[in-house]
C-alpha positions in Angstrom: 16.3 -7.6 -9.4 19.7 -6.5 -8.0 20.8 -5.2 -11.4 17.9 -2.7 -11.5 18.8 1.0 -11.4 17.2 2.9 -8.5 14.3 5.2 -9.5 15.6 8.5 -10.9 14.5 11.5 -12.9 17.7 13.0 -14.2 16.2 15.1 -17.0 13.9 16.8 -14.4 16.8 17.4 -12.0 18.5 19.2 -14.8 15.3 21.1 -15.7 14.6 22.5 -12.1 18.2 23.6 -11.6 18.2 25.3 -14.9 14.9 27.0 -14.2 16.2 28.3 -10.9 19.1 30.0 -12.7 16.8 31.5 -15.3 13.9 32.9 -13.3 13.2 33.9 -9.7 10.0 31.9 -9.8 12.0 28.8 -10.6 14.3 29.5 -7.6 11.4 29.9 -5.2 9.8 26.7 -6.3 13.0 24.7 -6.1 13.9 25.9 -2.6 10.3 25.5 -1.3 9.8 21.9 -2.5 13.2 20.3 -2.6 16.3 19.8 -0.5 19.8 18.5 -1.4 18.9 14.9 -0.4 16.3 14.4 -3.1 18.7 14.6 -6.0 20.0 11.3 -7.5 23.2 12.8 -8.8 25.6 14.1 -6.1 26.8 16.9 -8.4 23.2 18.2 -8.7 23.0 18.2 -4.8 26.1 20.4 -4.8 24.6 22.8 -7.3 21.4 23.0 -5.3 23.5 23.9 -2.2 25.2 26.7 -4.1 21.8 28.1 -5.2 20.5 27.8 -1.6 23.5 29.6 -0.2 23.1 32.5 -2.8 19.4 32.8 -1.8 20.3 33.0 1.9 22.9 35.7 1.1 20.1 37.5 -1.0 22.5 37.5 -3.9 21.4 37.3 -7.6 21.0 33.7 -8.9 22.1 33.0 -12.5 24.7 31.1 -14.4 27.5 33.4 -13.5 26.8 33.7 -9.8 26.3 30.0 -9.4 29.5 29.3 -11.3 31.4 31.8 -9.1 30.0 30.3 -5.9 31.0 26.8 -6.9 34.5 28.0 -7.9 35.0 29.8 -4.6 34.1 26.5 -2.8 36.5 24.6 -5.1 33.5 22.5 -6.3 33.2 23.7 -9.9 35.3 20.9 -11.4 33.5 18.3 -9.2 30.2 19.1 -10.9 31.6 19.1 -14.4 32.8 22.7 -14.8 31.1 25.8 -16.2 30.0 23.9 -19.3 27.7 21.6 -17.2 26.2 24.7 -15.5 25.5 26.3 -18.9 24.0 23.1 -20.3 21.5 23.0 -17.4 19.9 26.3 -18.5 19.9 25.2 -22.2 17.6 22.3 -21.3 14.7 24.4 -20.1 12.9 27.4 -21.7 11.3 28.8 -18.5 10.2 28.1 -14.9 6.6 27.6 -16.0 6.6 23.8 -15.2 9.0 23.9 -12.3 6.6 22.7 -9.7 5.4 19.8 -11.8 9.1 18.8 -12.4 9.9 19.1 -8.7 7.1 16.7 -7.8 8.4 14.1 -10.3 11.8 14.3 -8.7 10.1 13.8 -5.3 8.3 10.7 -6.6 11.7 9.1 -7.6 13.2 10.1 -4.3 10.4 8.6 -2.2 10.6 5.4 -4.2 14.3 5.2 -3.4 13.6 5.9 0.2 10.9 3.2 0.3 13.3 0.6 -1.2 15.9 1.5 1.4 13.4 1.3 4.2 12.1 -2.0 2.9 15.6 -3.4 3.0 16.2 -2.2 6.5 12.9 -3.6 7.7 13.6 -6.9 6.0 17.1 -7.2 7.6 15.8 -6.3 11.0 12.9 -8.8 10.8 15.3 -11.6 10.1 17.4 -10.6 13.2 16.3 -12.8 16.1 17.3 -10.2 18.6 15.1 -7.4 17.2 12.0 -6.4 19.1 8.9 -6.5 16.8 7.3 -3.5 18.5 10.4 -1.4 18.2 10.5 -2.4 14.5 6.9 -1.4 14.0 7.4 1.9 15.7 10.5 2.6 13.6 8.6 1.7 10.4 5.7 4.0 11.3 8.0 6.9 12.2 9.9 6.6 9.0 6.7 6.4 6.9 5.3 9.4 8.8 8.4 11.4 8.1 8.0 10.7 4.4 4.3 11.5 4.5 5.0 14.8 6.2 7.5 15.7 3.5 4.7 15.2 0.9 2.5 17.8 2.6 4.1 20.9 1.0 1.1 23.2 1.1 1.6 26.8 0.1 1.7 29.2 3.1 -1.4 31.4 2.9 -0.8 35.1 2.3 -2.0 37.6 4.9 -4.7 38.8 2.4 -6.1 35.3 2.1 -6.2 35.0 5.9 -7.9 38.4 6.2 -10.5 37.2 3.7 -11.2 34.1 5.8 -11.5 36.2 9.0 -14.0 38.5 7.3 -16.0 35.4 6.1 -16.0 34.1 9.7 -17.3 37.5 10.9 -20.1 37.5 8.4 -21.1 33.9 9.2 -21.0 34.7 13.0 -23.2 37.7 12.4 -25.7 35.7 10.4 -25.9 33.0 13.0 -26.3 35.2 16.1 -22.6 35.2 17.1 -22.0 31.5 16.5 -18.9 30.9 14.4 -18.9 27.1 14.1 -21.4 24.3 14.2 -24.2 24.3 16.8 -24.0 21.9 19.7 -27.8 21.8 20.0 -27.5 23.4 23.4 -28.0 27.2 23.1 -26.1 28.0 26.4 -23.2 25.9 25.4 -23.1 27.5 21.9 -22.8 31.0 23.5 -20.0 29.9 25.7 -18.0 28.1 22.9 -19.1 30.3 20.0 -20.0 27.1 18.3 -17.9 24.1 17.5 -14.9 24.7 15.2 -12.7 22.4 13.2 -9.0 22.2 14.3 -9.9 22.5 18.0 -10.0 19.8 20.7 -12.7 20.0 23.4 -12.0 18.2 26.7 -15.2 16.9 28.4 -14.2 15.9 31.9 -16.3 14.5 34.8 -16.3 11.9 37.5 -17.4 8.4 36.4 -21.2 8.1 35.9 -21.9 11.8 35.8 -22.8 11.9 32.1 -19.8 13.0 30.0 -20.4 10.3 27.5 -24.1 11.2 27.3 -23.2 14.9 26.7 -20.8 14.1 23.9 -23.3 11.6 22.4 -26.1 14.2 22.4 -24.0 16.8 20.8 -22.9 14.4 18.0 -26.4 13.1 17.4 -27.4 16.8 16.8 -24.4 17.2 14.4 -25.2 14.0 12.5 -28.9 14.8 12.3 -27.9 18.1 10.7 -25.7 16.5 8.0 -22.3 16.7 9.8 -20.6 13.3 9.7 -18.2 11.9 12.3 -17.0 8.9 14.3 -17.7 8.0 17.9 -14.7 6.1 19.2 -15.8 4.2 22.3 -13.3 2.0 24.2 -15.7 1.2 27.0 -19.0 0.3 25.3 -20.0 -1.9 22.3 -21.6 -0.8 19.1 -25.0 -2.0 20.2 -24.8 -0.2 23.6 -23.9 3.0 21.8 -26.7 2.6 19.3 -29.3 1.7 22.0 -28.3 4.8 23.9 -28.6 7.0 20.8 -32.1 5.5 20.1 -33.1 6.2 23.6 -32.0 9.9 23.3 -33.5 10.5 19.8 -36.9 8.8 20.4 -37.2 9.6 24.1 -37.5 5.9 25.0 -36.3 4.4 28.3 -33.0 2.7 27.7 -33.8 -0.1 30.1 -37.0 -0.8 28.2 -35.1 -1.0 25.0 -32.6 -3.5 26.5 -35.3 -5.7 28.1 -37.5 -5.7 24.9 -40.4 -3.7 26.4 -41.0 -1.7 23.3 -44.3 -1.2 21.5 -44.8 -2.1 17.8 -45.2 1.6 17.0 -41.9 2.3 18.7 -40.3 -0.6 16.8 -41.4 1.1 13.6 -39.9 4.4 14.8 -36.6 2.6 15.5 -36.7 1.0 12.0 -37.4 4.4 10.4 -34.1 5.7 11.8 -32.3 3.7 9.2 -33.5 6.2 6.6 -32.4 9.3 8.5 -29.4 11.7 8.3 -28.3 10.2 11.7 -27.5 6.8 10.4 -25.7 8.2 7.3 -23.5 10.5 9.4 -22.9 8.8 12.8 -20.1 6.2 12.6 -19.1 4.0 15.5 -15.7 2.4 16.3 -15.5 0.3 19.5 -12.1 -1.2 19.3 -10.4 -1.4 22.7 -7.0 0.2 23.5 -6.5 2.1 20.3 -3.2 3.8 19.8 -2.9 7.3 18.5 -1.4 6.0 15.2 -4.3 3.5 14.8 -6.8 6.2 15.4 -5.0 8.6 12.9 -5.1 5.9 10.2 -8.9 5.3 10.7 -9.6 9.1 10.8 -7.6 9.7 7.6 -9.6 7.0 5.8 -13.0 8.4 7.0 -12.0 12.0 6.1 -11.1 10.9 2.6 -14.1 8.5 2.1 -16.8 10.2 4.1 -15.7 13.8 4.8 -16.1 13.4 8.6 -15.9 16.7 10.6 -15.8 15.4 14.2 -14.7 12.6 16.4 -15.4 11.6 20.0 -12.7 9.8 22.0 -14.3 8.0 24.9 -12.0 8.1 26.8 -8.4 9.2 26.7 -7.5 6.9 29.6 -8.3 3.8 27.6 -6.0 4.7 24.7 -2.7 2.9 24.6 0.8 3.9 23.5 2.7 0.9 22.0 6.3 0.0 21.7 9.2 -0.1 24.2 9.3 3.7 24.7 5.8 3.6 26.1 6.9 1.0 28.6 9.5 3.3 30.0 7.0 6.2 30.4 4.9 7.0 33.5 1.1 6.9 33.2 1.1 10.7 33.2 3.7 10.9 30.5 1.7 8.5 28.3 -1.5 10.4 28.7 0.3 13.7 27.9 1.7 12.1 24.7 -1.7 10.8 23.7 -3.3 14.1 24.4 -0.7 15.9 22.2 -1.4 13.5 19.4 -5.1 14.0 19.7 -4.6 17.8 19.4 -2.5 17.3 16.3 -5.3 15.1 14.9 -7.7 18.0 15.2 -5.3 20.5 13.6 -4.0 18.2 10.8 -7.5 17.2 9.6 -9.4 20.3 10.6 -11.6 18.2 12.9 -13.7 18.9 15.9 -12.2 16.5 18.5 -14.1 15.7 21.7 -11.7 14.2 24.2 -13.4 12.6 27.2 -11.4 12.4 30.5 -12.1 11.4 34.1 -11.6 13.6 37.1 -9.6 12.5 40.1 -11.3 11.4 43.3 -9.8 14.5 45.0 -12.5 16.5 43.3 -15.1 14.8 45.5 -13.4 16.2 48.7 -14.7 19.7 48.0 -18.0 19.3 46.0 -18.6 23.1 46.1 -15.3 23.9 44.3 -15.2 24.3 40.6 -13.0 21.6 38.9 -9.8 22.8 37.2 -7.2 21.2 34.9 -5.3 19.9 37.8 -8.3 17.6 38.7 -8.0 15.6 35.4 -7.0 12.1 36.2 -3.3 11.3 35.1 -3.7 14.7 33.4 -0.1 15.4 32.4 -1.3 17.8 29.6 -4.7 16.5 28.6 -5.6 20.1 27.8 -2.6 20.4 25.4 
Protein backbone atom coordinates (compact mmCIF):
# COMPACT_ATOMS: atom_id res chain seq x y z
CA UNK A 1 0.00 0.00 0.00
CA UNK A 2 2.83 2.41 0.92
CA UNK A 3 4.54 1.84 -2.45
CA UNK A 4 1.53 3.08 -4.40
CA UNK A 5 1.97 6.33 -6.33
CA UNK A 6 -0.43 9.13 -5.41
CA UNK A 7 -3.23 9.71 -7.95
CA UNK A 8 -1.97 11.89 -10.80
CA UNK A 9 -2.87 12.95 -14.36
CA UNK A 10 0.42 14.14 -15.81
CA UNK A 11 -0.58 13.98 -19.49
CA UNK A 12 -3.61 16.17 -18.77
CA UNK A 13 -1.50 18.66 -16.80
CA UNK A 14 0.68 18.99 -19.88
CA UNK A 15 -2.38 19.31 -22.13
CA UNK A 16 -4.08 22.16 -20.22
CA UNK A 17 -0.87 24.17 -19.90
CA UNK A 18 -0.17 23.67 -23.59
CA UNK A 19 -3.73 24.69 -24.51
CA UNK A 20 -3.40 27.86 -22.42
CA UNK A 21 -0.37 28.89 -24.48
CA UNK A 22 -2.14 28.15 -27.77
CA UNK A 23 -5.57 29.77 -27.40
CA UNK A 24 -7.25 32.40 -25.22
CA UNK A 25 -10.08 29.95 -24.53
CA UNK A 26 -7.58 27.52 -23.04
CA UNK A 27 -6.17 30.26 -20.80
CA UNK A 28 -9.63 31.27 -19.57
CA UNK A 29 -10.59 27.68 -18.76
CA UNK A 30 -7.29 26.96 -16.99
CA UNK A 31 -7.47 30.03 -14.74
CA UNK A 32 -11.19 29.61 -14.03
CA UNK A 33 -11.04 25.98 -12.92
CA UNK A 34 -7.56 25.39 -11.50
CA UNK A 35 -4.96 26.88 -9.18
CA UNK A 36 -1.29 26.12 -8.61
CA UNK A 37 -1.98 23.61 -5.82
CA UNK A 38 -3.82 21.09 -8.00
CA UNK A 39 -0.79 20.17 -10.11
CA UNK A 40 1.13 17.04 -9.16
CA UNK A 41 4.44 18.24 -10.64
CA UNK A 42 5.89 21.34 -8.98
CA UNK A 43 7.30 22.55 -12.31
CA UNK A 44 3.78 22.60 -13.74
CA UNK A 45 2.66 24.72 -10.76
CA UNK A 46 5.47 27.17 -11.57
CA UNK A 47 4.36 27.40 -15.22
CA UNK A 48 0.75 27.92 -14.11
CA UNK A 49 1.90 30.83 -11.91
CA UNK A 50 3.70 32.40 -14.87
CA UNK A 51 0.55 32.16 -17.01
CA UNK A 52 -1.54 33.61 -14.20
CA UNK A 53 0.84 36.54 -13.74
CA UNK A 54 0.81 37.29 -17.48
CA UNK A 55 -2.98 37.22 -17.43
CA UNK A 56 -3.06 39.65 -14.49
CA UNK A 57 -0.69 41.96 -16.40
CA UNK A 58 -3.01 41.63 -19.44
CA UNK A 59 0.02 40.52 -21.47
CA UNK A 60 -0.16 38.06 -24.40
CA UNK A 61 0.18 34.41 -23.38
CA UNK A 62 2.15 32.11 -25.67
CA UNK A 63 5.35 30.05 -25.70
CA UNK A 64 7.60 33.09 -25.99
CA UNK A 65 5.96 35.22 -23.28
CA UNK A 66 5.76 32.34 -20.81
CA UNK A 67 9.41 31.45 -21.48
CA UNK A 68 10.44 35.10 -21.00
CA UNK A 69 8.43 35.39 -17.76
CA UNK A 70 10.04 32.24 -16.31
CA UNK A 71 13.47 33.43 -17.39
CA UNK A 72 12.96 36.81 -15.71
CA UNK A 73 12.08 35.01 -12.49
CA UNK A 74 15.11 32.68 -12.85
CA UNK A 75 12.76 29.68 -12.99
CA UNK A 76 13.22 28.58 -16.60
CA UNK A 77 15.89 25.98 -15.81
CA UNK A 78 13.86 24.73 -12.84
CA UNK A 79 10.98 23.69 -15.13
CA UNK A 80 13.19 22.05 -17.74
CA UNK A 81 14.09 24.95 -20.00
CA UNK A 82 12.48 26.31 -23.15
CA UNK A 83 12.42 22.79 -24.59
CA UNK A 84 9.91 21.63 -21.96
CA UNK A 85 7.67 24.67 -22.61
CA UNK A 86 7.69 23.91 -26.34
CA UNK A 87 6.89 20.25 -25.72
CA UNK A 88 3.76 21.22 -23.79
CA UNK A 89 2.24 22.91 -26.83
CA UNK A 90 3.22 19.99 -29.08
CA UNK A 91 1.10 17.60 -26.99
CA UNK A 92 -2.23 19.27 -27.70
CA UNK A 93 -3.87 20.45 -30.93
CA UNK A 94 -6.33 22.98 -29.48
CA UNK A 95 -8.22 24.09 -26.36
CA UNK A 96 -11.40 22.28 -27.42
CA UNK A 97 -11.23 19.74 -24.57
CA UNK A 98 -9.55 21.96 -21.98
CA UNK A 99 -12.44 21.95 -19.51
CA UNK A 100 -12.73 18.15 -19.62
CA UNK A 101 -8.97 17.85 -19.06
CA UNK A 102 -9.09 20.30 -16.14
CA UNK A 103 -11.76 18.25 -14.42
CA UNK A 104 -9.66 15.09 -14.72
CA UNK A 105 -6.79 16.94 -13.04
CA UNK A 106 -9.17 18.01 -10.27
CA UNK A 107 -10.27 14.39 -9.77
CA UNK A 108 -6.67 13.36 -9.11
CA UNK A 109 -6.05 16.36 -6.87
CA UNK A 110 -9.14 15.64 -4.74
CA UNK A 111 -8.13 12.01 -4.39
CA UNK A 112 -4.71 13.10 -3.10
CA UNK A 113 -6.34 15.53 -0.69
CA UNK A 114 -8.70 12.84 0.59
CA UNK A 115 -5.80 10.46 1.16
CA UNK A 116 -3.94 13.19 3.08
CA UNK A 117 -7.05 14.08 5.10
CA UNK A 118 -7.69 10.41 5.87
CA UNK A 119 -4.15 10.04 7.23
CA UNK A 120 -4.52 13.15 9.41
CA UNK A 121 -7.86 11.96 10.76
CA UNK A 122 -6.48 8.51 11.47
CA UNK A 123 -3.47 9.90 13.35
CA UNK A 124 -5.65 12.26 15.38
CA UNK A 125 -8.14 9.50 16.20
CA UNK A 126 -5.32 7.41 17.68
CA UNK A 127 -4.21 10.40 19.80
CA UNK A 128 -5.71 9.96 23.29
CA UNK A 129 -5.61 13.72 23.93
CA UNK A 130 -7.67 14.69 20.84
CA UNK A 131 -11.27 15.85 21.28
CA UNK A 132 -13.66 13.84 19.12
CA UNK A 133 -15.99 16.79 18.47
CA UNK A 134 -13.08 18.98 17.36
CA UNK A 135 -11.97 16.15 15.07
CA UNK A 136 -15.45 15.81 13.57
CA UNK A 137 -15.68 19.59 13.06
CA UNK A 138 -12.25 19.60 11.42
CA UNK A 139 -13.25 16.75 9.10
CA UNK A 140 -16.52 18.42 8.13
CA UNK A 141 -14.81 21.75 7.43
CA UNK A 142 -12.11 20.15 5.31
CA UNK A 143 -14.66 18.16 3.30
CA UNK A 144 -16.82 21.25 2.88
CA UNK A 145 -13.83 23.18 1.49
CA UNK A 146 -13.23 20.42 -1.04
CA UNK A 147 -16.92 20.32 -1.96
CA UNK A 148 -17.00 24.10 -2.44
CA UNK A 149 -14.05 23.87 -4.82
CA UNK A 150 -16.03 21.39 -6.90
CA UNK A 151 -18.82 23.91 -7.39
CA UNK A 152 -17.28 25.82 -10.29
CA UNK A 153 -20.41 27.04 -11.96
CA UNK A 154 -20.05 29.48 -14.81
CA UNK A 155 -20.95 33.07 -13.87
CA UNK A 156 -24.06 34.09 -15.77
CA UNK A 157 -23.76 36.82 -18.36
CA UNK A 158 -25.81 40.00 -17.97
CA UNK A 159 -27.86 39.00 -21.02
CA UNK A 160 -28.80 35.71 -19.35
CA UNK A 161 -29.79 37.53 -16.16
CA UNK A 162 -31.90 40.03 -18.12
CA UNK A 163 -33.67 37.12 -19.85
CA UNK A 164 -34.48 35.62 -16.42
CA UNK A 165 -35.78 38.99 -15.16
CA UNK A 166 -38.01 39.31 -18.21
CA UNK A 167 -39.33 35.79 -17.60
CA UNK A 168 -40.14 36.71 -13.97
CA UNK A 169 -41.98 39.83 -15.17
CA UNK A 170 -44.06 37.75 -17.60
CA UNK A 171 -44.87 35.16 -14.93
CA UNK A 172 -45.79 37.84 -12.39
CA UNK A 173 -48.11 39.51 -14.92
CA UNK A 174 -49.84 36.22 -15.73
CA UNK A 175 -50.31 35.46 -12.02
CA UNK A 176 -51.68 38.82 -10.98
CA UNK A 177 -48.41 40.24 -9.65
CA UNK A 178 -47.26 37.08 -7.83
CA UNK A 179 -43.70 36.09 -8.75
CA UNK A 180 -43.28 32.87 -6.75
CA UNK A 181 -45.44 30.12 -5.30
CA UNK A 182 -48.74 31.03 -3.65
CA UNK A 183 -49.05 30.69 0.13
CA UNK A 184 -52.76 29.93 -0.20
CA UNK A 185 -53.44 33.17 1.69
CA UNK A 186 -54.21 35.96 -0.84
CA UNK A 187 -53.34 38.87 1.48
CA UNK A 188 -49.99 37.27 2.32
CA UNK A 189 -49.27 36.61 -1.38
CA UNK A 190 -49.75 40.31 -2.11
CA UNK A 191 -47.40 41.32 0.70
CA UNK A 192 -44.69 38.80 -0.19
CA UNK A 193 -45.25 38.74 -3.99
CA UNK A 194 -45.35 34.97 -3.58
CA UNK A 195 -42.77 32.59 -2.13
CA UNK A 196 -39.44 32.50 -3.96
CA UNK A 197 -36.55 30.07 -3.83
CA UNK A 198 -33.29 31.33 -2.38
CA UNK A 199 -35.05 33.36 0.34
CA UNK A 200 -35.50 32.81 4.06
CA UNK A 201 -38.82 33.80 5.65
CA UNK A 202 -38.80 34.34 9.43
CA UNK A 203 -42.12 33.57 11.17
CA UNK A 204 -41.94 34.88 14.73
CA UNK A 205 -44.49 34.96 17.55
CA UNK A 206 -44.90 34.32 21.25
CA UNK A 207 -45.35 30.66 22.27
CA UNK A 208 -48.82 29.29 21.56
CA UNK A 209 -49.86 32.06 19.15
CA UNK A 210 -49.82 29.88 16.03
CA UNK A 211 -46.55 30.30 14.10
CA UNK A 212 -46.29 26.52 13.60
CA UNK A 213 -49.90 26.35 12.41
CA UNK A 214 -49.28 29.16 9.90
CA UNK A 215 -46.16 27.50 8.50
CA UNK A 216 -47.93 24.13 8.38
CA UNK A 217 -50.96 25.57 6.53
CA UNK A 218 -48.75 27.25 3.91
CA UNK A 219 -46.74 24.06 3.35
CA UNK A 220 -49.87 21.89 3.13
CA UNK A 221 -51.02 24.23 0.34
CA UNK A 222 -47.64 23.90 -1.40
CA UNK A 223 -47.63 20.09 -1.10
CA UNK A 224 -51.21 19.80 -2.33
CA UNK A 225 -50.18 21.78 -5.40
CA UNK A 226 -47.26 19.50 -6.22
CA UNK A 227 -44.45 21.44 -4.52
CA UNK A 228 -42.42 19.05 -2.30
CA UNK A 229 -40.61 19.94 0.90
CA UNK A 230 -39.59 18.92 4.42
CA UNK A 231 -41.06 19.99 7.74
CA UNK A 232 -38.27 19.89 10.36
CA UNK A 233 -39.89 19.85 13.80
CA UNK A 234 -37.74 19.72 16.90
CA UNK A 235 -40.70 20.04 19.27
CA UNK A 236 -43.34 17.63 17.96
CA UNK A 237 -43.40 13.99 16.82
CA UNK A 238 -44.25 12.75 13.32
CA UNK A 239 -47.68 11.61 14.50
CA UNK A 240 -48.44 14.95 16.13
CA UNK A 241 -47.51 16.81 12.95
CA UNK A 242 -49.58 14.44 10.81
CA UNK A 243 -52.62 14.66 13.13
CA UNK A 244 -52.43 18.43 12.95
CA UNK A 245 -52.21 18.31 9.14
CA UNK A 246 -55.20 15.95 8.95
CA UNK A 247 -57.17 18.28 11.20
CA UNK A 248 -56.39 21.24 8.93
CA UNK A 249 -57.07 19.49 5.63
CA UNK A 250 -60.27 17.68 6.64
CA UNK A 251 -61.53 20.33 9.08
CA UNK A 252 -61.67 17.80 11.91
CA UNK A 253 -61.21 18.68 15.56
CA UNK A 254 -57.65 17.76 16.54
CA UNK A 255 -58.77 16.68 20.03
CA UNK A 256 -61.34 14.31 18.50
CA UNK A 257 -58.63 12.79 16.31
CA UNK A 258 -56.37 12.24 19.32
CA UNK A 259 -59.17 10.74 21.44
CA UNK A 260 -60.50 8.50 18.68
CA UNK A 261 -63.84 10.30 18.29
CA UNK A 262 -63.87 10.01 14.51
CA UNK A 263 -66.69 8.62 12.37
CA UNK A 264 -66.19 5.77 9.87
CA UNK A 265 -66.73 8.22 7.01
CA UNK A 266 -64.00 10.46 8.38
CA UNK A 267 -61.72 7.45 8.85
CA UNK A 268 -62.17 6.72 5.15
CA UNK A 269 -61.37 10.35 4.32
CA UNK A 270 -58.18 10.07 6.37
CA UNK A 271 -57.25 6.87 4.55
CA UNK A 272 -57.89 8.53 1.18
CA UNK A 273 -55.20 11.12 1.99
CA UNK A 274 -52.61 8.42 1.29
CA UNK A 275 -53.39 8.74 -2.41
CA UNK A 276 -53.09 12.53 -2.58
CA UNK A 277 -50.36 14.98 -3.64
CA UNK A 278 -50.00 15.95 0.01
CA UNK A 279 -48.56 12.62 1.12
CA UNK A 280 -46.24 12.50 -1.90
CA UNK A 281 -44.83 15.98 -1.28
CA UNK A 282 -44.92 16.59 2.49
CA UNK A 283 -41.90 15.03 4.25
CA UNK A 284 -41.45 15.13 8.03
CA UNK A 285 -38.20 15.03 10.04
CA UNK A 286 -38.60 15.21 13.82
CA UNK A 287 -35.05 14.64 15.06
CA UNK A 288 -34.19 16.74 18.12
CA UNK A 289 -31.33 19.24 18.29
CA UNK A 290 -30.29 19.14 14.65
CA UNK A 291 -27.09 20.97 13.78
CA UNK A 292 -26.88 23.13 10.61
CA UNK A 293 -24.54 20.55 9.05
CA UNK A 294 -26.92 17.65 9.78
CA UNK A 295 -29.78 19.64 8.28
CA UNK A 296 -27.71 20.53 5.20
CA UNK A 297 -26.85 16.85 4.64
CA UNK A 298 -30.53 15.86 4.84
CA UNK A 299 -31.64 18.73 2.60
CA UNK A 300 -29.01 17.91 -0.01
CA UNK A 301 -30.22 14.30 -0.19
CA UNK A 302 -33.88 15.32 -0.52
CA UNK A 303 -33.08 17.93 -3.17
CA UNK A 304 -31.28 15.28 -5.19
CA UNK A 305 -33.78 12.45 -4.60
CA UNK A 306 -37.11 14.29 -4.41
CA UNK A 307 -36.55 17.77 -5.81
CA UNK A 308 -37.78 19.55 -2.67
CA UNK A 309 -38.46 23.29 -2.98
CA UNK A 310 -39.13 24.32 0.64
CA UNK A 311 -38.25 23.50 4.23
CA UNK A 312 -39.70 24.53 7.61
CA UNK A 313 -37.41 24.88 10.64
CA UNK A 314 -39.49 24.66 13.82
CA UNK A 315 -37.78 26.30 15.49
CA UNK A 316 -34.34 27.92 15.33
CA UNK A 317 -33.99 27.97 19.12
CA UNK A 318 -33.99 24.17 19.19
CA UNK A 319 -31.13 23.76 16.70
CA UNK A 320 -27.67 23.03 18.10
CA UNK A 321 -24.14 23.95 17.16
CA UNK A 322 -21.70 21.18 17.98
CA UNK A 323 -18.01 21.17 18.82
CA UNK A 324 -15.82 23.08 21.26
CA UNK A 325 -16.22 26.39 19.39
CA UNK A 326 -19.95 26.31 20.10
CA UNK A 327 -19.29 25.86 23.83
CA UNK A 328 -17.35 29.12 23.88
CA UNK A 329 -20.15 31.09 22.18
CA UNK A 330 -22.97 32.95 23.89
CA UNK A 331 -26.56 31.87 23.14
CA UNK A 332 -26.99 34.93 20.92
CA UNK A 333 -23.81 34.12 18.96
CA UNK A 334 -24.92 30.53 18.44
CA UNK A 335 -28.35 31.60 17.16
CA UNK A 336 -26.70 34.13 14.83
CA UNK A 337 -24.41 31.46 13.41
CA UNK A 338 -27.31 29.03 12.91
CA UNK A 339 -29.42 31.76 11.27
CA UNK A 340 -26.59 32.55 8.86
CA UNK A 341 -26.26 28.86 7.94
CA UNK A 342 -30.01 28.63 7.34
CA UNK A 343 -29.85 31.60 4.99
CA UNK A 344 -26.97 29.96 3.12
CA UNK A 345 -29.11 26.82 2.86
CA UNK A 346 -31.81 28.80 1.06
CA UNK A 347 -29.32 30.38 -1.33
CA UNK A 348 -27.17 27.32 -2.04
CA UNK A 349 -30.13 25.03 -2.86
CA UNK A 350 -32.54 27.70 -4.18
CA UNK A 351 -35.00 26.77 -1.43
CA UNK A 352 -37.88 28.53 0.28
CA UNK A 353 -36.83 28.39 3.96
CA UNK A 354 -39.37 29.09 6.70
CA UNK A 355 -37.46 29.77 9.92
CA UNK A 356 -39.65 29.87 13.01
CA UNK A 357 -38.52 31.96 15.97
CA UNK A 358 -39.97 33.00 19.32
CA UNK A 359 -40.46 36.57 20.51
CA UNK A 360 -39.16 37.75 23.88
CA UNK A 361 -41.46 38.29 26.84
CA UNK A 362 -40.67 42.01 26.54
CA UNK A 363 -43.10 42.04 23.62
CA UNK A 364 -45.98 41.43 26.03
CA UNK A 365 -45.26 44.66 27.94
CA UNK A 366 -46.72 46.74 25.13
CA UNK A 367 -49.32 44.61 23.29
CA UNK A 368 -50.34 47.56 21.09
CA UNK A 369 -46.83 47.97 19.66
CA UNK A 370 -45.86 46.19 16.47
CA UNK A 371 -43.07 43.61 17.10
CA UNK A 372 -39.71 44.31 15.45
CA UNK A 373 -36.48 42.37 14.85
CA UNK A 374 -35.20 43.36 18.29
CA UNK A 375 -38.05 41.38 19.84
CA UNK A 376 -36.75 38.06 18.52
CA UNK A 377 -35.59 35.84 21.36
CA UNK A 378 -31.75 35.47 21.47
CA UNK A 379 -32.01 37.09 18.05
CA UNK A 380 -28.40 37.98 17.29
CA UNK A 381 -29.08 38.06 13.57
CA UNK A 382 -32.01 35.71 13.01
CA UNK A 383 -33.03 37.92 10.12
CA UNK A 384 -29.60 37.52 8.46
